[in-house]
N, C-alpha and C positions, 0 to 999 in steps of 0.2 A: 447236279449238286443241290443239296438241300439249302434253303435260305437260313442265314445265321439268325439265331434268336438273340434278342437284346436282353442283357442281364438286368434284372431289377436291382436297384440299390437297396441293400439291406438296412441302411441307416435310417433312423427315424427323423422325420422332419419336425421342427419345432415351430410352434405358432404362438404368438403373444396376442392375447385378446384383452383389451382394456376398455373399461366403461368410460363414460364421459368424465366422471369424477376422478378416475385414475389418470386420464390425460391432463386434466386441469391441475391435479396435484403435482404431477411431474413438471408441468410448465411453471408452477409457482416455486417449487424447489429450485429449478434451474435458474429462474429469474433472481431468486435470493442469493444463490451462489455467485452468479455473474455480478450482481450488485456489490456483494462483499469483496470480491476480487478487484473490482473497479475502485472501491473506496480504499482498499489496502494499497493499491498501486498509486493512487493520488497521494496518500500519506507518505509512502516510501519516496515518491518523486519529490515531494516538498522537502523532506529531510535531507535528500541528497543534493538538490539544487539550491536550497536555502539553508545552509548549515547554521548552527547556533551563533549568536552574536559574538563577534571577536573584537578585541580592542583595535582601534584604528592605529595603523602604523604611520608615524609622521614622516614627512618628506625631508626632514632635516638630516644632515650628515652625521649628527651626534649619535646615531645608532641606538636610540632608546634611552638616552641618559635621563630624559625627563618624559613624564607621561603627558600627553596632550592636555591642555587646560580644561577642555570640556569634560574629560573623563575624571579629572581631579575634582572638579566642582560636583559631579554626580556622586562621587564617593562621599564627599563631605555632606551633601544633602541627605544621603542615606543614613550616615552616622547621626546626624542631627535629628532626623526623623525617627530613628529607632530609639534614641535617647529620650525624645519627647514622649514616645509611647509608653516607656517604662515609667 
C-alpha cells in the first residue's frame, strides 16, 4: 500500500506584527482602561457601602414624635445662616 499523504490546510495563517511603538501604545491604552475601571469600582463601592447621610433614629419608644435635638439645632443654624447671607 502506498503511504497516505497529509493534507495541507487550505486556511491562511494570520500573523500580527507590531513595532515597539504599537506595543507601547497598546500597553498605555490597557493601563488607562484598567485604571478607569478601578476608579469606577471604588466610586461605586463607596456609594453602596456609605450611602447618603440619613437622619438618626432615636432610641425612644415615641417612634419619631420628636426629631433628635442635634438635628433640630442644625436646621436652625442653616436657616439663620441662609437668612444672614441674604
